[in-house]
C-alpha positions in Angstrom: -22.5 -16.7 1.7 -26.1 -17.7 1.8 -28.5 -19.4 -0.6 -30.7 -16.9 -2.5 -34.0 -16.8 -4.2 -34.2 -14.3 -7.0 -37.4 -13.5 -8.9 -37.3 -12.4 -12.6 -40.3 -11.5 -14.6 -41.3 -13.6 -17.5 -42.2 -10.7 -19.8 -44.5 -12.4 -22.3 -46.0 -15.8 -23.0 -44.5 -15.7 -26.5 -41.1 -14.7 -25.1 -41.4 -17.4 -22.5 -42.3 -20.1 -25.0 -39.3 -19.1 -27.0 -36.9 -18.8 -24.0 -38.1 -21.9 -22.1 -38.6 -23.8 -25.3 -35.1 -23.1 -26.6 -33.7 -26.6 -27.0 -36.4 -27.4 -24.3 -33.9 -25.9 -21.8 -36.2 -26.1 -18.9 -38.5 -28.9 -19.9 -35.9 -31.5 -20.7 -33.2 -30.3 -18.3 -29.5 -30.6 -18.8 -27.8 -33.7 -20.1 -28.0 -36.4 -17.5 -30.6 -34.7 -15.4 -34.4 -35.1 -15.3 -36.6 -32.5 -16.8 -38.8 -29.9 -15.1 -41.2 -31.2 -12.5 -44.5 -29.7 -11.4 -44.8 -28.3 -7.9 -47.4 -26.3 -6.0 -51.0 -26.8 -4.8 -52.2 -25.0 -7.9 -50.5 -27.5 -10.1 -52.0 -30.3 -8.2 -55.5 -28.7 -8.5 -55.0 -28.7 -12.3 -53.9 -32.4 -12.3 -50.3 -31.4 -13.2 -48.0 -33.8 -11.4 -44.6 -35.3 -12.0 -42.5 -34.4 -15.1 -44.0 -31.6 -17.2 -45.0 -32.2 -20.7 -43.7 -29.4 -23.0 -47.2 -28.5 -24.3 -48.6 -28.3 -20.7 -45.8 -26.2 -19.5 -46.1 -23.7 -22.3 -49.9 -23.6 -22.0 -49.9 -22.5 -18.3 -47.3 -19.8 -19.1 -49.6 -18.6 -21.8 -52.5 -18.5 -19.3 -54.3 -21.5 -20.7 -55.5 -24.6 -19.0 -53.8 -27.7 -20.5 -57.2 -29.4 -20.1 -59.5 -27.8 -22.7 -62.5 -28.9 -20.6 -61.0 -27.3 -17.4 -61.6 -23.8 -16.0 -60.0 -20.7 -17.5 -56.7 -19.7 -15.8 -57.0 -16.0 -16.4 -59.7 -13.4 -16.2 -58.2 -11.5 -19.2 -59.5 -12.4 -22.6 -56.7 -10.3 -24.2 -53.5 -12.3 -25.0 -51.6 -9.0 -25.3 -52.3 -8.1 -21.6 -51.4 -11.5 -20.2 -48.3 -11.5 -18.0 -46.8 -15.0 -18.2 -45.3 -15.1 -14.6 -42.0 -15.2 -12.8 -39.0 -17.4 -12.6 -37.9 -17.8 -9.0 -34.3 -19.0 -9.2 -32.9 -20.6 -6.1 -29.0 -20.3 -6.0 -26.6 -21.9 -3.6 -23.1 -20.5 -2.8 -20.3 -21.3 -5.2 -18.6 -23.3 -2.5 -21.6 -25.7 -2.4 -21.5 -26.1 -6.2 -17.8 -26.9 -6.0 -18.3 -29.3 -3.1 -20.9 -31.2 -5.2 -18.7 -31.3 -8.3 -15.8 -32.6 -6.1 -18.0 -35.2 -4.4 -19.2 -36.5 -7.8 -15.6 -37.5 -8.5 -14.7 -38.9 -5.1 -17.9 -39.7 -3.3 -21.0 -40.0 -5.6 -23.3 -40.8 -2.7 -22.4 -37.6 -0.9 -22.9 -35.7 -4.2 -26.4 -37.2 -4.5 -27.2 -36.3 -0.9 -26.0 -32.7 -1.4 -28.1 -32.3 -4.5 -31.0 -33.7 -2.6 -30.4 -31.0 0.1 -30.4 -28.3 -2.6 -33.7 -29.5 -4.0 -35.2 -29.9 -0.5 -34.2 -26.3 0.4 -35.8 -25.1 -2.9 -38.9 -27.0 -2.1 -39.1 -25.4 1.4 -38.6 -22.0 -0.1 -41.3 -22.5 -2.7 -43.7 -23.8 -0.1 -43.0 -20.7 2.0 -43.8 -18.4 -1.0 -46.9 -20.4 -1.8 -48.2 -20.3 1.8 -47.3 -16.6 2.5 -47.2 -14.7 -0.7 -49.7 -16.2 -3.2 -52.3 -13.5 -3.5 -55.0 -12.4 -5.9 -57.1 -9.3 -6.1 -60.9 -9.3 -6.1 -63.5 -6.6 -6.4 -66.3 -6.6 -3.8 -69.9 -5.6 -4.4 -69.1 -2.0 -3.6 -66.3 -1.9 -6.2 -63.5 -1.9 -3.7 -60.4 -4.0 -4.4 -59.0 -6.3 -1.8 -56.3 -9.0 -1.7 -57.1 -12.6 -1.0 -54.5 -15.0 0.2 -54.8 -18.1 -2.0 -52.1 -20.5 -0.7 -51.6 -22.0 -4.1 -49.2 -21.6 -7.0 -48.7 -23.3 -10.4 -44.9 -23.8 -10.9 -42.4 -26.3 -12.0 -38.8 -26.8 -10.8 -35.6 -28.0 -12.5 -32.0 -28.2 -11.1 -29.3 -26.9 -13.3 -25.7 -27.6 -12.6 -23.8 -24.9 -14.6 -23.9 -21.4 -16.0 -24.5 -21.1 -19.7 -20.8 -20.8 -20.1 -20.2 -24.1 -18.3 -19.0 -23.1 -14.9 -20.2 -25.0 -11.9 -23.3 -23.2 -10.5 -26.0 -25.3 -8.9 -29.3 -23.5 -9.1 -33.0 -24.3 -9.4 -35.3 -22.6 -11.8 -39.0 -22.3 -10.7 -41.0 -20.8 -13.5 -44.3 -19.8 -11.9 -47.4 -19.1 -13.9 -49.3 -15.9 -13.3 -52.4 -17.8 -12.1 -53.8 -18.8 -8.7 -57.1 -20.3 -7.5 -59.2 -18.0 -5.3 -60.3 -20.2 -2.4 -63.4 -18.0 -1.8 -64.8 -18.3 -5.4 -63.0 -21.3 -6.8 -62.1 -19.2 -9.9 -58.6 -18.8 -11.3 -57.1 -15.4 -11.8 -53.8 -13.5 -11.8 -51.4 -13.4 -9.0 -51.1 -10.0 -7.2 
């Protein structure tokens, strides 16, 4: 069994605010765990570091810059057309989840190290996505559309320990906003 990264589309900003805001599931994390933490070079460029504030997290999913004086994050003025983004979920094999749960009872230091490895693997996978798959589209002077590799994403990560039904299932959610900064123009726009 291998670790997996599964993308799922966040269908709408309103839906995302409802889903991610439900009991602040992603923002505050599960009982005994820290909340969602910003990641990505795009987040850094927006001054989003450390633990995410609920209002900032919801703003970026809605395509809005949390800093009202900052640049627009989307080229679309229509809220109906905005696609909020994707949740890239990093999942480890069930055997790893069970090993961590067992270690929590018998060797807490080992459990902490194993969780650290899960988060480090997630970080490496998100860095790979950011470096190799963060793209935007631009139209040149002749009207032709081309892709530009941006190398930056706006995302946040949170480790969850269980399924919604309470079974051991270590996985990391990485909700990723549908915005990226074009290095050629400095403007923000949708991911391709």
